[in-house]
N, C-alpha and C positions, 0 to 999 in steps of 0.2 A: 417456456424454457428460454433462458437468457442465452444470446450468443456469445461467441468466442471473443475474449478481450484480444485485440490484434496490437502488433507493434506500431501500425499507422494510428490507431487510438492513442497509444502511449505517446507518441510523437507529437500529436496534434495537441493533446492536453499539457504536455511540458512545455511545447513552443520553444521560445528562445531562453527560457530559464535555467540557469545553472543552479545544481542543488548540491549542498555539502550535507549529506543527511546526519542527523543526531548518531546513528549508528551505522557508519559506512562500512562496518565488518559484516554486517547482516544484509545478505543478498535474497530478494524475495522475487521468485520467477512467477510473473502473473501473466504474461503473454502466452496465448493459446489455452489459457483457462477459462472456464465458464465466466463470463463477464458480470454476473450478479454482482453488485456492490457487496452484499453481505458475504458471499464466496469469497470475494477478494480480500476482505477485511480478515475473514476466518484464516485465508492462507497466510496472510500476514502475521497474524497473531501465532499461528502454529510454528511459523519459521522463526519468530521472535523467541519463542519458548525453547525451541531446538537449539537456538544458537545461544542459550544461556542468559538471556535477560531476565531479570528477577520479576516476579509477580507485580511488585508496585509499579515498575516502568511499564509493563504490559497492560495493567488497568488504566494508567494514565493515558496511554495511546488509545486504547479502546474508547474510554470516555470522550476523548478529543474527538476521534473520528465519529461517533455516533451522535455528537451534537450537530454535526455539519448538515448543510441544506440541500447540497447537490451531490452527483456522481463524481464531476469535475474535481469540488472541493475536496472529497474523500480521497481521490486520486493523488492529488497534489499534497495532500497532508501525509499519505503513506511515502510519497517521495521526499517529505522533508524529515522523515524518522529513519527510512532504511533506503537502500540501493535496490531499484526497481528494474527488472529485466523481463 
């Protein structure tokens, strides 16, 4: 079982980087969720759908994150696309 994704992990991954997400109006709440990378991707996709993003955009996001090689890369990519809390 994966551990909870924490604010400390988010801050560590984000570091000093400033993000202006592609879709700043879409806010994904990942802190205190199961930290399994596929769970975090799923939460992000569900939030994107609920926010009204079209399927083509969601498919592009999914293709992007599933091609990455590490947990940190996935989290950084999510932050490039949406606002993460």
